[in-house]
C-alpha positions in Angstrom: -0.3 0.0 0.2 1.0 3.2 -0.5 0.8 6.8 -2.4 2.0 6.7 -5.8 4.5 9.6 -5.0 5.7 7.1 -2.3 9.0 4.8 -2.4 8.8 1.5 -2.7 11.7 -0.8 -1.2 13.3 -3.7 -2.9 15.6 -5.5 -0.6 18.0 -8.3 -2.4 19.8 -11.1 -1.5 23.0 -10.2 -2.1 22.9 -6.8 0.2 21.4 -4.5 -2.1 18.1 -2.4 -1.7 16.5 -0.4 -4.9 14.1 2.3 -4.2 11.9 2.9 -6.9 8.6 5.6 -7.3 5.4 3.5 -6.9 3.9 5.4 -10.2 7.4 4.1 -11.9 5.7 0.9 -11.5 4.3 -0.6 -14.6 0.6 -1.3 -13.6 -0.4 -4.7 -14.8 -2.5 -7.8 -13.9 -1.2 -11.5 -13.4 1.9 -11.8 -12.7 3.1 -8.6 -13.6 6.6 -7.3 -15.3 9.9 -8.4 -14.2 11.8 -6.7 -11.4 14.7 -6.9 -13.9 13.4 -4.3 -16.0 13.6 -1.4 -13.0 16.9 -2.7 -11.1 20.0 -3.6 -12.8 20.5 -7.1 -11.4 24.0 -9.5 -10.9 23.7 -12.7 -12.1 22.1 -15.1 -8.9 20.4 -12.1 -7.6 16.8 -11.8 -6.7 14.3 -10.0 -4.3 13.8 -11.4 -0.7 11.6 -8.6 1.0 10.2 -5.6 0.1 8.3 -2.6 2.0 6.5 0.7 1.6 8.1 3.7 2.8 4.7 5.7 2.5 4.8 7.7 6.1 1.3 5.9 6.5 2.7 2.5 6.0 5.8 2.8 7.4 6.1 5.6 9.7 8.9 7.2 12.3 12.0 6.0 9.9 14.2 9.2 10.9 16.4 9.2 14.0 15.1 11.7 16.4 17.7 15.1 16.6 20.1 14.2 19.4 19.3 10.6 19.9 22.3 8.7 17.9 21.1 7.4 14.7 18.6 4.6 15.8 15.0 5.5 14.2 11.8 4.1 16.3 11.2 2.3 12.9 14.3 0.3 11.2 14.8 -2.8 9.8 16.6 -5.9 10.5 18.5 -8.9 8.1 19.7 -12.2 8.6 22.1 -14.0 6.1 22.6 -17.6 5.7 26.0 -17.7 7.6 23.7 -16.7 10.7 24.7 -13.0 11.0 22.5 -10.0 11.3 22.6 -6.4 11.3 19.9 -3.5 12.5 19.9 -0.7 10.0 18.1 2.3 9.2 15.5 2.6 6.2 16.1 6.8 6.3 18.9 6.7 3.6 16.5 4.6 1.2 13.3 6.9 1.1 15.0 8.7 -1.8 14.7 6.8 -5.3 18.2 5.1 -6.0 19.5 4.1 -9.5 19.0 0.9 -11.3 22.4 0.1 -9.7 20.6 0.4 -6.1 22.3 0.7 -2.8 24.0 -1.2 -0.5 22.1 -2.1 3.1 24.7 -5.2 4.2 27.4 -6.8 3.0 27.7 -10.3 2.6 31.0 -13.1 1.9 31.2 -15.3 -0.9 29.0 -18.3 -1.1 26.4 -16.0 1.8 23.1 -14.8 0.6 20.6 -12.3 3.3 17.8 -14.6 3.9 15.3 -12.0 5.0 14.5 -8.4 5.8 12.0 -6.8 8.4 10.9 -3.6 9.5 10.9 -3.6 13.4 10.4 -1.1 16.5 13.1 -3.1 18.6 10.2 -4.3 21.1 10.3 -7.7 18.9 11.9 -11.5 19.4 13.6 -12.5 16.4 13.1 -16.4 15.5 15.5 -17.9 13.6 16.1 -21.8 11.9 18.8 -23.3 10.5 18.5 -26.3 7.7 20.3 -28.9 9.8 17.4 -28.8 12.6 17.9 -26.2 15.2 16.3 -22.9 16.1 17.0 -19.5 18.3 15.1 -17.2 19.5 16.4 -13.4 21.0 15.4 -9.7 21.8 16.1 -8.4 18.7 17.7 -5.5 20.0 20.8 -7.8 20.6 21.6 -7.4 17.5 23.9 -4.5 16.6 22.9 -1.4 14.6 24.9 0.0 11.8 25.2 3.2 10.5 26.5 1.6 7.4 26.5 -1.6 5.5 28.4 -4.5 7.0 27.8 -8.2 7.8 26.6 -7.7 11.4 27.1 -9.6 14.6 26.7 -13.8 14.8 22.9 -14.3 15.6 22.8 -18.2 15.6 26.1 -20.2 15.1 25.9 -22.3 11.6 28.0 -25.5 11.1 30.0 -26.2 8.4 28.0 -27.6 5.4 24.8 -25.6 7.1 22.5 -22.9 6.2 20.3 -19.9 7.8 17.0 -21.1 6.7 14.9 -18.0 7.6 13.4 -16.2 10.5 10.5 -14.1 11.4 10.2 -11.1 14.0 7.2 -11.3 16.8 5.8 -9.6 19.7 3.1 -12.1 20.4 4.2 -15.0 22.4 2.2 -17.5 20.0 3.2 -16.1 17.1 7.0 -16.6 15.1 8.3 -18.7 12.5 6.5 -21.7 11.1 9.4 -24.3 9.0 8.7 -27.5 7.4 10.6 -30.8 8.6 11.9 -33.1 5.8 9.0 -34.9 6.7 6.6 -32.5 5.5 5.9 -31.4 9.4 5.0 -27.9 9.9 6.7 -27.0 12.9 6.2 -23.6 15.2 9.0 -21.6 16.4 7.5 -19.2 18.9 8.0 -17.3 22.8 5.5 -19.4 24.1 7.0 -23.1 23.0 10.7 -21.7 23.5 13.0 -19.9 25.6 14.2 -16.6 24.7 18.3 -17.1 24.8 21.3 -14.6 23.8 22.0 -14.2 20.5 25.3 -16.1 19.2 24.1 -19.6 20.6 24.0 -23.1 18.6 20.3 -23.1 19.4 18.3 -25.7 20.7 17.1 -29.3 17.9 13.8 -28.8 16.5 14.0 -32.1 14.9 16.2 -34.8 15.6 15.6 -37.4 13.0 15.9 -34.8 10.1 16.6 -31.4 8.9 14.3 -28.4 7.7 13.5 -27.8 4.2 11.7 -24.5 4.1 9.8 -21.6 6.2 6.2 -21.7 5.9 5.2 -18.1 4.7 2.2 -15.8 6.7 -0.8 -14.8 5.0 -0.1 -11.4 4.2 -2.1 -8.5 6.0 -4.5 -6.6 4.2 -3.1 -2.7 3.5 -4.5 -0.5 6.6 -3.8 3.1 5.2 -7.6 4.2 4.3 -9.6 3.9 1.3 -8.9 5.3 -2.1 -9.0 9.4 -1.8 -8.0 10.5 -4.8 -4.6 11.5 -4.3 -3.0 8.2 -5.8 -3.5 5.7 -3.3 
């Protein structure tokens, strides 16, 4: 959701952010148009998250004067090696070139697993393909003023990969993953203990690993109805 003059932010698995005015995204039905027409992707690059920077949808992204660099609303990202960072959305509020702007650094073989908008009060739930999971306070993850790799959120063994993560403020909501046998497993603060970041996590399944993250149902936009101003 957003005014046509607002910016939509697209985050890629390579740590780049592409800021595109909503009005510049072609109107279309069905599958739409390839995002590559609006962004200059490298080989293997794809979008892992998107957010509207309309102030009614994502407010308070600017840091209060005299209160450091951390805005009330910002973002968290975690890569496939288990390293994460929090960062400001404010630098991405202006339209970028097709090459985008960096929000995170990744090493060879790593990818950004996802990006979520937060206010710092959330619990982060994450899981590894090898079958382990971890819950920690999102504020335990360092806020960086520029693109970086971040700090260790969950220890990832050689040959393993961080599967995905979700943030929550509700004790019965969190991350849902699939075991190799197709069973849906819920990772929530009500089920598991919140610990410090950086550990190897606890075992979700002992006999098989995890295969995928179950995407949550999208919520309807809550910015009001059409008013003739390009909403």
